[in-house]
Steps between C-alpha positions, in 0.01 A plus 500: 500500500178656626177345375274708277235509772737698723594766244344828394420377149128517430339166427153350468326329789412139430157540658388864481199596710167587342551860611842517334362348180224760490726795588807419294404266216162632384554695176411870523299686236828630355644148496190364326515767230867419434437123497202523266685734262809278493405131521286302260327184615445347844840337555713803406263720702549287811876484448533877456281571804693261727835639383380858550367445852804300611735759347316774688546302822862389460657756270640230272371231264497160669479161332129427452544147632589656837176699529269330752182344362287715735624818330440364150152376599411837657612698195313255272182546706545880507515503121199265479692254284403131476647279771694296244689804366872429534801728500675542164867440579643496149825702483371731227187591697692551824758721329227716345309529829815590694575782256140626510493503880834680527377762254164537675624499859876548525502500881324272744230607745552357845 
């Protein structure tokens, strides 16, 4: 069987460049308005933002544990959240965020 690295399936780089982080994973004004209107509190805000940006990149919702730390740290810094803000990975929160993202942006931007 062919390894995932040799297929056409989109996936996240383990070590994205600073340029890629800035171009792809920095929330836009539209993204920020959606995030601020939807999430309450620092941890849900970070979780929603990371899910949104990764969904825009991949076109599907990945497992948050598979998102590289560099992407999470960049999104956290872009939102000006405290460095100790962690992702909220409770099933209820993830389910709600997945539904909100699919409603807000039904198709991915690549």
